[in-house]
N, C-alpha and C positions, 0 to 999 in steps of 0.2 A: 672243550673236552669233546675226543673225538671216537667212534666205535671202534672197538675192539676187533683187529684184523690179524692173521694169520704172525705168524712171528716171524720175522725177517732174518736170512739168513745173510753170515757175515759175506763181503765181494771177496773174489776169488784171488791169490797173488795176482801182483802187475807185475806186466812185462813192459818192457821199453816200446813208447808210442812219441814217437817224434813228429810235429807239425810243420806242413812247410810253410816257410813263410810267402806273407801276401804282403802285392801293394796295395793297403786298403784305402777308400777317401767315404769320408765320414759326409753326408749332403744334407744341411738342413733343409726340412721339406715344411713349408707356410702351411695353414691350415687349409685346405683347398675347397672351393666352392665347388667345381667339379669333378662328376660323381668317375667318369671314366678318367683313365691315366692313360696321358699324352704320351705318345713315343718319346723315347728316349734321347731322341736325335734333336728331339721340340725344345729338349730342354739346357740354353747355352750353357749353363756350368758344365751338366753332365756332358755336353759334347766338349767342353773345352778340356775335361778329363778322361776323354776316352773313352769314356763305357759303351760296350757297344748297343747298338736298338733293337735288336729284334729277342721279343723276351718268349721262350719258346718254352716255357711254363705256365703259360696263361690257359686256361680250360681246362688244363691238367689235374686228374685227382690225385689224390694222397691222403695218406695215413698220420691220424694225430693220438700219443701218446704222453703222459694221459688225457682221457677225455676233458675238452673245456668245462669250467664249472664255475668262473667267475656269473654272477648272478644277471648282470647287466647286460652281458653280451654273449650269453648262451641260448643259442637258438638252433632251428633245424640248418642254417645257412651255413654254420661253422665248416658245414662238408665241404661247401665250396668256395666259400668268401675269401681265401689267402688267396688262391689263383683264379680271380675274377676279372683279373685286370682293372677293379675298380678301387679308388681309395674311400674312406673314410668322408664322411661332411661333417663338420661338426666337431664342438670340443665339449669337453677331454675326450679322448678316442676310448676311455672304458666307459664312457655311458653311450657309445653306439654300438646298438646291433648289429652293423655292417662290419665290425672286429670281433676278434676271437682274442677271448678272456681266460688266466687261469689265476687260482690263489691258493699258495701253500701248495705249488708242483713245480720239482726240480729234479730233472730236468723237463725239460718240454723239447719231444723229439715230433717232428715232422717229416714225412720221407715223401716226397714228387715224388710219381711215375710220369716221365717224360714219354713216354709210349713205345719209345727205341732209344737205340744208344747214339747219343747226340756228343757232336764238341761244344765244350764246355767253357766260353771265357771269362763268366764273372756270373754274381750272385746280390742279391738286392733283400734286406730283412727291412719293411717298412716296420716303426714302433713309435709309441709316443711315452712320456714320463715329466717328473719335475715339480710334480704336487701331488697332494693326498696321499704320500707315502710310497710313492711311485718311483722307482726309480731305474737308470739304465742297466739293461743287462751286463753282467759282468764279463761273459763269453757266448758267443754266437758261434759256435763250430759246424764246420762244414765239411760233410762227405759224402762220395762219388761212389758209384758200384753198376756194377755194368751188371750185373744176373741178381741183386735185389736179398744176396747173401753174404759177400764179403765188400765191406765198405772200406774205403782210401781217404784218409784225410786229405781234403786238401785247405785245410787254415782255419782261422778264428778269425771271424768279420770285424769282433771289439778289440783284440790285438793291437793291432796298431795302427796309432791316429793316423788322418791323412791328412788333408789340408783342411778340416773341418772338424771339429768335436761335436760331442754336443752339449748344448749349453751347461754352464754350472748351474744353473739355478733359473727358478721358474716353468711353466711349462712350456712345451714344444714337440712337435712331432717332428722325426727325423730318420733320414732312410743309413741304414749302414752298410756300404755297398762297394764290392771291387767289382775291377774290369779284367783283373790282369792275371785270369788264370787261363792255363794251359790243360788243359784234363778232358777227360769224356766221362761216360757213363748215361745206363737209362734212368738211374734213381739218385735223385739229392737228398741229403739227410741234412737238416737244420736241425742244431741241438742246442737250445737256449737256456745258461745257466744263469737266472735269474737274482739279481742284488735284492733282496726282500722277500718278500712273498707273494711278489705281482709278475706277470709275464701277457701283455699284450703287444697283437699283431693285425695289420688290416691287409698286406700283403707282402707275400714272397715273389720276386723276380730271378727266371736263368736266364743267364743271356748265350745267344749262339756264338760259339769260336768258329775255326777254321777248319773244314771240312778232312784236312790232312793230320788229324790231329786222332780219329778213329782208328789211326793204325798204330799208334805210339803205344808204350807198356806201362802202365799205371806200377809205379815204382816207388809209393811212398809207403811205411808203414799200413796196415791192415789190421779190420777186426771182423770177426764175425760176428760180436757182441758189441751194441752201440753204450748198451749201459755201461758196460766193464769200461769202453773207452773214454766215457765221458766222468768215471771215477778216477781215472790213471790222467787223464788229460788237467781235469781239476785238479788234483794234489798237487800236480807239478806247477801248473801255473799260480797256486796259490801260493807256495815254497816263494816261486820267485819275485811275488808281486807283495812279499810279506819282505824281502830282504831287499828289492827296490824301494820299498816306500821307508822301508829304516837307512837305505843308505841314500834318500834324499833327505832325509830328517839330518843326518851326520852331517852331508855336507852343508846340509847350512845352518846348524851349530858351528861348525868350523869357520864358515865364513863371518858368522856374527862373532865371531871370539876374539879375545886382544890376546892374544899366546905369543910366544915366540918363531922367528923363521923357525929354527929348528922342531919344536914341536910341530908346526904347519906343515912341514915338510913330511914330516915322519906322518902324519896321521892324513895327509895326502897319496901318500905311498900304500899304506893300509887299506885305505878306502879304494883306489885304484886297483889295488889287489882284489879284493872278496868284490868288487865290481864287475874285474872280467870273470869270475866263477860261475855269476849270477845264471847265464844263457846252457852252465853245462851242469845244473843241477840233477843228478840221476831222479828216476821216480824210485818211490818208498813203498813198501809194498802195505796195502789199507790196513790188512790184520795187525798188522802189529807198529805202524810208526804211531806216534803221538808226535802231536804238536805243541810239545816245550818246546818254548823259548830258554835260551836260542838254539835254532832249528839246525843249526848244523857249526862248521867250523867257519867256515865263509860269513854267519850270521853273527857268530859272536867276535870275528873280528869286526864289523862293522861298529854293535855297540861297545867296545871296547874304546873309542875314541870319544865318545863319551865321557868315560871315566878320565883321561888323559886332558882330555877338556876342564874339568874341574881340578884335575890335581894342579894343572898349570895353572888355576887361579887362585892355587891358594889351601884349597878345601883338603883336609885330612881325608886319611885314607879312609875311614871308617863314620863313617855320620851316622845318627841316630834321632829320631823322631817321633811324637804320639800323634796318634792319629785316631778319629774317630772312625773304629771298624768298619761302617757303611759308605765310607768315600772311597769313590772309585780310584785306582792305582793306578798310575803308567810306569810303561817298565824302566823307563831312566830317570826316572825323580830322583831330584837330589832334595835336600833339608831346605825349609822355607827360609828364605835370603835373610829375616827380621827376627829369626829363632835365638834367643840367647841360652838355649840351651835344649835338652829334649822334650824338656815338660814332664810332668809326675803321669806314671801308667794309673789309673785308679777304676777298681771295678769292685760295685756294687750290689750285691744279692742276699735274698733272704737263703736260710737256710733249705737245700731239698731241692732249687732251682738255678740254674743255669746262667750265667751271662757271660759276656764277652767284650775284648778287649784291643786291641791291635797297636802295634809299633814297627813301626819302617825301617828299614838301613838301607843304605845307600854303601855302594863300592867307588871311591875315586880315585883308582888307579884304572892301569890298562893291563890287569893279570885276573883272572880268578881270584879271590878272598877264600881264606874258611874263617869261621868267627866260631869261637866258643862264649858259649852261655855260663854265667852259674850267676844263682839266687841267694843271697845271703841276707841275716839279719828278720826273716820270716822264721813263724815258729816253726816247730819239729810236728810229728803227729800226724793227724787227722788234717789237719791245715796245708802240709806237704800235698799231700795226694789229692786236694780242692781243686790244685791249678794244673791245666795241661795244657804243653804248649804244641802248637802247630806250625808248619810252613806250608805260607801261601805261595803254591807251584804257578809261574806263569805258563797258560795255557793259550792260544792263538783259537778264533770263531771265524766261525765262516766268510761272516763278515768284516775280517782282517783286523777287528779291535780285542787285541791283547787283553784279556783279563786274569786279575790274581785272586782266584776263586779257589780252587782246589786245596782241602786242609789235610795234610800230610803229617800224621803225628811225630812230632818228637819226642826224645828221651825228658820226662819229666825232671823238672829241679836242676839236672846239668845236660848238656846238650851243642851239638855242633851243626853249622848249616856253612852252604855254599853263595859265596855271592859271584854271579860271571861278572867279567869285567865291565865297570862301567854300569851297570843294572841296579835297581834296588830290588828290595827283598821284604817281604812284610812277614812280621811273626805274629799268630795270633794267638792270643789267650783265651781258657775257657776255664770260668772258676764257678765251682761245685762247692759251695760248705756242705758240711752233714751234720757233726757236733759239735757246734762251736758256739758260746754266746756270742752274742751280739757285741761290736767294738770294731775296733780297726787296726789290723796292721800293717806294719812300715816293714819296709825292706828296700834294697835295690839288686838291680838286674846287671850283672857285671858283662858287659858284651867285648870280646879281645879278640883282634883281627891276629892273623896270622904273622904279620909282622911287628905285632908286638901294640899295638895303639890301643888304647882303652877307651870304651866311653861307659857311664855310669848312670844307667836312670833308674832314677826313686820309682818305687812304687805301693801304693796303699789297695789292698783288699778290705774293705766293708762288707761284714758280717752284718746284716740287717736285722730286727726283731721281729719275729712272727716264723712261722714252718710252711712250706708249701704243703698242699695235701699230695696222699698216693695216685688219685686221679684228678688231672684237668676239668673246670666244669667244662669246656669248650671241646667238643669231638674231634677231630680230626682225621682224615685219610689223604690218600691220593692213588686211587686203581692201580694198586700194586700186586695185583692179580698174582699172590704169594700161594695159589692154588695148583697154579701149570708149571710145568717140566722145563720150559723155555717159550719164554714169549717177548717181544720188545728185546729190551736188552738184560732179563730174568733169565738166567741158566739155573739147572740142578747144582750146580758148582758157585753161584753166590748168593741162592736162594737164601740162607744162613744168615750168613753177613749181614743182607739188606732188613732183613727182619730184626736182627739186632740195631742196627743203625737205627731203623722206626721206632725200635721201643725205645729208647734215648730223646729220639724226637718227641715223643709221647702221643706217638700215634695209636689209637684205641677203637680206627674204624676200620680193618681190613676189607680188601676187595676180593672175590673171587669170580671165578669168570661162570658161564652156566651149567659148565661142567658139572660145577658140582650138585648141581641139583636137576641128574637127569629126569625123563619121563614116566618110566615103564612101560607098560600096555594095560589097553583097555578093551572091556567086554561090549557086548553088544549094547549093554544101556549106559554103557559111562563110568562104570565101576573096575577098578582096580585088580587088576589080574594077574599081572605081573611086575612082581616090585622092584623099584629104582634098585640100582646098585649104591650102595652108602659108604663106601670105601674111599672117594675121593673127597666129598666131605667130612670126612672124621680126619682123614689126613690136615684136611684146610684148617679145620678149628682146633686141632692139637697144636698147630703154629702158634696160636694166637688166643690161649687161656686165659678167660680172664678179661677179653675184650668186651668193651661197651657196647658196640654196634658190630654185625656181619652182616656186609652187602653182596650183593650177589647182581652182578649185570644180565638179568637174564634176557636180551635178547630175543621179544617174545618172537616167535615163528609165526607161522600160517598154519602150524600144526602144534598138540602134545601127545607123543608117541603115534599111536595109530588113529588120532582124532583131528580131523580138522579144524577150522575155529569157523567154518560157515555150519558145523555138523550138531543138531539137536543134542548130542550128548555133551559139548564143548563144556558147558558150565560144571554138568556133573564129574567131569573128566577133572577140569583145572580145582574143583571142590575137592577132592578124593586125593588128588595131587599134593594137593601147601597140608590137606590134612596129616597126609604120609609125612611128611617133611617136619611140620610141627613138633607133631609127636615123636621122631627122631630126635627135633634139636633137644627136645625138649631133656629126654632121655640125655644129652649129654650137661645138662644144666642151661640150656638157653632161653631165654624165655622168649614167647610170642613176638613180643615187641622190642626183642634186639635184631631179629630177620626181619631185614629191608630190600626190598628190590626195587631194582633200576627196569621197567619193562621197556622203554624205548629210550633210547640215547638224545635226549636235544630234539625233542617233537617240535614241529615248526611247518606240519600240513596239517590237514582234514585228515588224511589215511592212519600217521600215525597217530593223530591224538586218538581216533578212533580203536586201534589197536590197543592202547592203553586201558581204554573205559572198556572193552571185552574183558580182557585179561582180570584190571582192577574188580572190574566187578564179581566177576568169578570168584576170585580170591577171596575178595571181602565178604560173599557170601560163606565161604567155605572154612576160612580160618580170618577173623576181624580183628585179630590181633596185630595179625603179619602187616609192618607198614610198607604203603607203597612211597619209593621214595623218585620225584621226578621232575626233569631240569628244563623245562619247555625255554624255548628261544626265541620267542615272536619279540618283534621288536616293541611290537605293542601288545601288551602279557593279555590285555583284554582282547588277542586272536586266537588263544585258545579256548580252546573248545568248555563250556564250562564243567562238563560232565568230567572230563579230564582233570581240571582243576580239585574237584570236588572229593573225588576220590583217589588224591593224593593225599597223603598224610604229613609230606613234607616237600614243599616245593623250594627249588635249591636255584639261588638268582646267581644269572654268570659275571660275574664283577665287569665284563669290559662293558656289558652294556647297561649296568648300572651307569659307570663311568659316559657313557655317550649319551646314553636317554635320559639319563638326569631325575629328577625329584618327581616325575608323573612317573616314572617307572618304577622308582622305590615307593610313591606312596599305594600304588595298585598292592604290592607285596604286605605292607603294613598293613593295607588294609583287610588280608586274607588275615594276616597272623593276629589282627582283634578279633577274628571271628574265632580264636582259636585254632588256626593253622599252624604247624610250627614250622620255620627258614630253618635253611641252611644256604652261605656262599660259596661258589666253589671260582678257581682262574683257569683259563684256560689257553695263558697266552705263550706262544714259540720263543725258541732263542731264550732260554732261562739266560747264558751268561752276560746278555745286556739288559735283563731288566733288571731293576733297580730291587735288589734284598731289602731294602728299607721299605721303599712304601710300595712295592707290590706284594711282595712277601710277609713283610712282616705289619704290614700294617691290614692286610687283609683281616685280622683278629680284629682288629680295632674295628674297622666294618660289620665285622659282623656284631660288636657291642652297641653299633647306632640302630643297625636298624631290627635288633632283639634275634639276631640267627643264634642257634646251638652247635652248628657245626659248620667246621671250614675246609674244605677239599682242592685237590692242586690234580690238574690232569698235565702229567701224572709221573710219578715215582720210578716206573722203569721203562717209559717211552725215550729212548735213547737215538734214534733215527738213523737205524740198521746197527745198533753197535760203535757208534762212533764219539760218545762222549769225550775221550781223550782226543779225536782226531776229528775234528769237525770239518777239516780240507775232505776227507771222503761222505761225506751226508749227501745224502740225496733227499731227503724229507726232512719236515722240522722237527729240532730237537726239544724235548720237552723236559725231561728229567733234572731237577737240581742237584742230583748224584752224580760223581764219576763213577761209571759202570765200566768193568772190565768181566770177560768170562768169568772167573773166580775169585773177583773183591769189589769190596763197592767202598768207594773214600767220598768224606761228606764236604762241604761246602760253606762259604759264607750264606749260599740263599737257604741253604738248610736251616744252619743257624737261627737267621731270620726267620724261619718257621715260629722253631720253638720260642724264639723269646715273643714273639708274637700271641703266642698260644700263654705264656706266662704273664704277658700282660693284660689279655683279659683276665685273669685268676687276678691279679693286684685289684681291677674292678670289681671283680665278683667279691671277694673278702671287703672291700671297704662299703659295698653296700649291706651287706651280710651282716655288717658291724654298726652300720648306722641305723637299719633296722629295727634291729637287736635292742639299742640303744634306745629307739625313738619312742618302743614300745615300753621299757624299765629304767628309764633314767632321760627322758629327755631334756634336762639341762646340762647334761656330759657338757664339760671341757672340749671345746674343737667341733662339735657335734654340728653346730649352723656350717664352719666352714666346711666341715667334709660332705654335708649336702650340696653347699654350693659347686665344691669341685667335682660332685662324680655332675650337676648339671652339664658344665662347661668341660670336661675332662675328652670327651671325645671331638667336640670343636678346637679347641686348642689341638688336636694333632690332624684330624683329617682334614681343618682349615688351613695347616700353615703353609706359609709359602713353599710351591712346588711337590704337595704332599699327593697331586692327583696329576703327576710329571711320572710315568710307568719306566722313565729307559734309564740308564745305571750310569753313563760318561756326565749327564751334567752336572757342574757344582749346585748343592741347594743343600738347607740347614735337614739334618736327620737327625737332630735333639731333641724334637721335642716330643716322641714318645717316652723317652729317658726322664726328661722334667718332668713330666703330668706324673710318670710313675713313679719318682722318688720323692714327690709331694704326697704322692696317695701313700707310700710307706710312712712318711713323715707325720700323716693324720692317723694310719692304723697305730704309730706307736703311740701317739698321744688318746685315742681312744682305748687302748687298752688299759692304763692306767686307774 
């Protein structure tokens, strides 16, 4: 979870920005034992590649944006280490204080001041990658400027492989180098687009060129906004790389196929045409472009070849097959080779809960296809309205791994959808039985292609005995900040849609910014003499009637109104302030224990701990019923000040730390719970489209059940990396929201559905525990009671220790059925115990 920041504004409309071609050489550099970087002419390999010898950047100052923030490399030397002429000693690079590092920063912009306008023949960027999740940069853009205001493009060091590429596996130090520039400038900007969260560098060199170049006019496209340039260039390159990667896959599939000469010739012709169009991909406006596959006509042409190949192999035009809804899908998936039929789509749910199923379709033709759906055999009435269908829309990610995640509703009962040529399309089913008796309804889903070919898929909708409560016992939230008019991806025009989605998700713990609790003003004795404005608080709580918790990120400052923390009046002022707000909340029907305050986000230093203690003690002295909610992130939780732990009513455990630190970390918090302290669990991993909806989102509720936590939270339902939920090509920060947000709409996703099902899984366990406890008191010999106790003892272990359960990535194949197996076993035992 990250601290609240100012709402980001959308990137401005794009203009055409062409990159000059570079002849780039990538030079592998072994780990150095000598600190000083020798002259390039002393390196035989570089001399052979004609890289100039004079480094005119050595000793020159530079600016860094953003500031380096990787803990093991950040120090006072960051201001000089990139041009000191010295390479780091030892491996890996990211453990060397002589290097410079960033985490979760994109882009990283370094602007070197050469002191005067210089002829420039080349640039070198030294980095390392290959282990520990550190990957090679996606792009390293080079820009030059005479005046420091207008910069001209000089190319992308990572775009054109030369005689050597970075190693494909294993750790290596590496230099991206070009010696073929013919430009000039006083300022050289290096803009790094990382692959993944990390960027590291230990030296940048700029090589002198021919002085005769100083009189030349710079003619490349230019910009006065390096951030805008980055977004434009990154979007265009992402589109080109998406098309190039898919072109390569299509050519490989064609090469491996056994098709006629005519089909092969036609397919090759189609791919050649598409390939010729990739370099001319126009730039798209970042505020309206959506990275929905296929991206354009050339992309559709490439993907269509897969349909032609499947058609030539004898597959029917339309295929369908039932899948686990949480498994990863690929854009050109075809039906399983050994499948005897589509299988039966089965969904089981209690009354008033929602469960999911999924069905894949593939288009084995070279043209787009429209498919009509019709449900038959299922009962009318409430049953019909209990089943909802969605199209899983393909979107690309910043990492260029497409996902079928966004769930766009189809009309219920009868609908049609399109499948682009050669592609797969998943239809998502959401089943919410209401007033139906337990039992199984059977029917058929008829899918008819526009060429008349039909596939029939058997369906079973099972209503389990029992009914879900109106309120879940596991509290759920995600820093939605729905008090705001605009923050992250939340706007005044999509806020109501988001709240509706969150209610369907069973969110009962909304978050607000500190703006809902203004401070007022205080007299010489610390007494409140100017009352705070309550209007924003009133609007916020009116949007969340009946919530179980109301959480506010106070972001505790150095002052409360006109009283500083160091002022002797501060405890009195805080007491007056919190008494006022508790009284006001009580008048609106909110109990003191429902008001929860996060004072400092993720405290992990003595100063932050002290801030929590100072504010927390004053709040507790004024209104002990108000609850302090804190999320310390010390790798060793014993590093927190004991006073912070004691003043907090609820301690939130960061799930990534639970996985990284293991048993001792979790046991520390279990001991706090045994002493009466409440626990919550929260996740704060980025790039949600590639996080496994099953292991990361759904199983977090099982983690809560394991540690006895009462709440589950995710950062964040609204953080969309600057308005780019539908266009990750334009992101300059890490995206976190599992929703697809636009300025006026909110679209759900598989990841959102997984959160909901996790909360419902938790309720199954709670129901069984309640029934076991009741029978243990009143009917200890009841049939099935011993089996139920055994299942309660082992249920969480069966799920969380199943193979792959600790792997948070979506792409790898794994068994994602353990939670449903245990859930249905719980349902069976509940049925027995109710008799």
